[in-house]
N, C-alpha and C positions, 0 to 999 in steps of 0.2 A: 422209181428213184434213179434208174440208170439214165434217164433223160434230163435230170435236174442238176443244177449247179449245187455245190456243197452247202451253201447257205439256205437253200430252199427245200432240201430233201425232207426234213421233218415236217415242215409246213404242208407239203403236198401229201405226205403220208397221213397226217391228221385230217386233211380234207377227205381223203379216202375213208378214214375211220368214221367220220361224221356221216358220210353217205351210207356206210355199213349200218350205223345206228338208225338212220332213217329207214333203211330196209327192214331192220328188226322191228321198228315201231309199226310199219305198214304190213308186216307179214300176216298177223291175224286177219286183217281186212282182206288181203289178197286171198288168203285161204278160204274165207267165207264167200267171196265173190267168184273166184275161179276154182271150181271143184276139180277140174282136170289138171293134175300135176304135170302131165306130159306137155301141155301148152307152156307152162312156166319154164320147164326145162329147155324147150326149143327156143324160147325167147332169150334165155341165158346164153345158149350156144351162139345165137346170132350176135348178141352183144360182144361176146369174146372174140368173134371173127373180125370185129372192127379194128382191133388193136393190131398193129404191125409187129413184126419180129424186132427184137432189140438190136439196134445197129451196133451198140457197144459190144454186145456178146458176139456178133458176127465178126467184127474186126478183131476182137481178142482171140478168137479161135481160128483166125486166118481164113474165113469163108468169104473171100474177096469177090467172088462172082455174085453171090447173093447180096453182098454189101453194095456192089455197084448198081444192081437192079433196084434196091431199096432207096439209094441216094437219088437215082434218076426218077423214081416214083415221087419222092419228096419234092424234087425240083419242079416236076410237072404239076403237082397239086398246088404248090406255092407260087407258080408262075415265075420261077427264077431263070436267069440266063446262065446256062451251063458254061459259057465261055468266060464270063466275068466273075460270077458269084462263087463258083466252085472251080476256079481255074487251077489246074494241076492235080486235082483230087482224082478224077476219073482216069486220066492217063496213067497215074501211078498205080491205081487198082488194076488196070488192064495189064500192066507189067507183071503183077503178082498173081494173076488169075490161075496160072499154071501150077502154082504151089498147092500142095495138098493141105486140106484143113487139119488143124491140130486140136481135136477135142480132148479135154482132160476129164478123167473119171474122178469121182469124189474119193475113191480109194487112195489116190495120191496124197491125201491129207495125212495118212498114217505115217508117212516118212518125214513129216514136218516137225518142227520143234515147238512153235508157238501157236500155229493155226489150229491144230487139232485140239489143243487145250482150250482155246477160246470157244470152239464149237461145242465141245463137251460141256463146258460151264453153262452155255446158253441153253443147251438141251435140258440140263437138270433144272435150270430156272423155269423154262417153259412148262416142263412136266409138273414142277411144284406149284407154279402159279395157277394152271388150269385144274390141277388135281385138288388142291385145297379149296378152290372156289366152290366146288360142290359141297364140301364140308360146311362152309359158312352158309350156303344156301339152305341146306337141310336144317341147320341149327335155327335159322330165322323162321323157317316154315314149320318147325316142330316135327322132327323126324320120328320121335317116339310115338306120337299120336297119329302120324301119317295124315295130318290135316294141315292145310295151309293156314297161315296166320290170319289171312283176311277171308278165308272160306270162299274164294272166288279165283278161278283160274286166270282170268284176264287181269285182275288186279295184281296177282302175284307176278304174272308175266311182265306187265308194264313197270312194276316196282323194280325188278331185276334189270330191265332195260334202262330205266332211269338211273340206277346206280352205275351201270356201264357208261352211260352218257356223261354223268358227273365225273367219272374217272378219266374219260377222254379230255374233258374240259380242264381238269386239274393237271394233266400231263403237259399241256402246252406251256404254261409258265414255269413249271418245275424243271422240265427238260431243257427249256430255253435258258434257264439260269444256272442249273447245276450240271448240265451236260447229260450225255447218255448214261455213263457209268454212275454218276452221282444220283441221277433220278431213279435208276434201277435199284440202287442201294437203298435210297430213302423209302421207296414203296415196298421193298422186301423187308426192311426193318418194321414198317407198319404192319405188314402181314404177320410177321413173327410175333409182335407184341399182341395183336388181336387174338392170334391163335393160343398163345401161352396164357393170356389172361382168361380166355374163355375156358380153357381146360383146367387151370388151377383155381382162379378166383371163384368161378361158378360152383365148382365142387365144394369149396370152402363155405360159400353162401348156402348151398344145399344142406350141408351138415348143421350149420347154425339154425337154419329155418326149421329143422326138426325138433329143436329144443323148445320146451314150452314157454320159457321166459325170454326167448331171444327177441321177440317182437318182429321177426322177419317172416314174410310169406313167400309163396311160390311166385307171386306176381313180380316181386323185386328181382328174383333170379331171371324171370322171363324178359324183363326190361333190359337187364344187363346183357343177356344173351342176344337180344335183338340188336342192341347198340354195337356189340363186338362183331356180330355177323355183318352188319352193314359196312363197318370199317374194313373188315377182312375182305368182303366182296369187292369193295371199292379199290383197295390196294392190290389184291391178287389179279384183278383184271388188268390193271396197269402193268404189273410184272409180266404177264403173259404177252401183252401187246408189245411192250418195249423189248422183250427178248427176241421176238421175231424181227422187229425193225433193226435191232442192234446187229443181229446175224447178217441181215442183208447189207449192212454197211461195212462190216469187217471181212466178209467172205469175198475172195477174188471173183472177178467177173466170169472167168472160165469155169468155175465150179459153184457159182452163186445159187443156181437152182438146186444142186445137190445139198449144199449146206442148209438152205432153207427147208428142203425136204426133210432133213434129219431133225431140225428144230420143230417143224410142224408135226412130224410123226411123234415126237416126244409129247407135244401138246395134246395130240389125239389120244395118246396112251393115258395121259392124265385125265382127260375127259372120260375115257373108258371106265374109270373106276366108279363113276356114278351108276351106270346100269348094273355093274357087278354087285354093288351094294344093294341095289333094288332087288336083284335076284336072290340074295341071301336074307331078305327081309330085315335089312339094317343090322344084322348080327355082326359084331366086331366093329361097329361104327366108331366107338371111342378109340380103339387101337388104330383104326384107319386115320383118324385125325391126329393121333400122337405121332405116327410115322411121318406124315407130311409136315407137322410142326418141327420135328427134328431136321427135316430136309431144308426148311427155311433157315435154320441156324447155320447149316453147312453152306447154303447158297450165299449168305451174308459174307462169309469168309472168302468164298470163291469169286465173288464179284470184284473184290479188290485186285484180282489177278488180271482182269480184263483191261484192254487199252481204251483210250478215249478217242472216238471217231468224229467228234463235233468239228465241223469246218475242215475236215480232211478229205482229200480226193479218194474216190473209190479205187481200191486195188484192182489191177487188171489181171495179173497172173499170180501164181503161188509165191514166187519170191517177193512180190509186192505185199502180199498178205503176211509174210513172215516179218516184214519191217514194222508191222504194228506191234509195238512193245508197250509194256505197262509204264505209265507215267504216274507221278505222285498225285494223290487225290486232291490235295490242297496245293495251290501255286506257291512257288518259292518266294520267300521274303526278299526285299530289296537288299542286295549285298550278300545274300546267302549263297554259298557254293553248293550245287547239287552233288550228291554222292555218285550218281550214275548219269552219263550223258545219253540223251536220246539219239535216235538215228539221224534226226535233222541237225543235231549239233556236232556230229562227227565230221571231221575234216578229212580231205584227201591229202595224204602225205606221200603219194606215189612219186612225185617229182622232187622229193626232198634231197635224195642223193645226187640227182643230176644238178640241181642248183648249187649244192655244196661243192661238187667237183668243179663247176664253172667258177665259183668264187675262189677256190683254191688256186685255179690256173691264173686268175686275174691277180691274186696277191703275189704269186711268184714273179710275175712280170712287172710288178710295181714297186717302186722304192718307198722309203718311209715318208717322203714328202709328197707322195702321190704321183710322181713322174715315172714314166715307163723306163725300164733299164734298157740299155743299148745291147 
């Protein structure tokens, strides 16, 4: 996304997500054909080496010598004329090569006012999204009986992959219409509703099914559980993916890797709850689901504190990241005066006193009819 203009960042990210989904669908076949996992790892390393370093990051951290080499490499591959196409860029970089690089540590976020809050909110969102995803998956597959609902590993695998693909397809129009914050809020509300209904309504159905005259059976409970689990997996996958993408957009370039590392570490911790539950033979599964359901309610409130990064330029340094402030979720009505001005609406009044002094001097030398006094 550091190479894309603001209007195409989400589209490029979704293309990458669809490629990821294709890899997920092909993984069982690759595992069956290629038994040697070392060969797959070597192929992945070779693919990573194709990508160059981010020129935006090199320039933001003042690594001008590496930036010059990368620009010359781009011009050579694209057969560009260095004298006309990038006139003035390389000479300016040569003047700044002597300057020392200024790499910024992610710890600098602690001293900020808004940036650390945004990163923490997205960390909690990613942890909740990926953590509760396992709860829905276990509910759909029957965690109590430890048996898959379709009794087939490949069918279960492709069912979850299909739900993830449907989630990616739904993210495209939702985020395009509601924006990053609105889309994240909508999917988190769906996750919370699916979780609360699964915890509350299914227990109520289970109590009524035990009554002899209720007319309800366990199959009704299983159908509701499967439906809520599919909706929950659908929305929680979107929450996790959007949290990572959102963090990449609002974190400044100089610490974007560190901010993404924190959000991805939180997502990994959420995924870590799945094998922990397996080791304990699913003991405490209900409490595990209740905790994550409470986290979804907290996340709904915290999402309202995030800024909107749609069609905004990527922040380069920490002060730029601080300028991302919260805007109203709904646009202002025509003629309505907003309570708080955004940073883009603030005007520079630094020259107000100078202009006032000049106007006072002119008024002293001017008569009432506009003629200068002698």
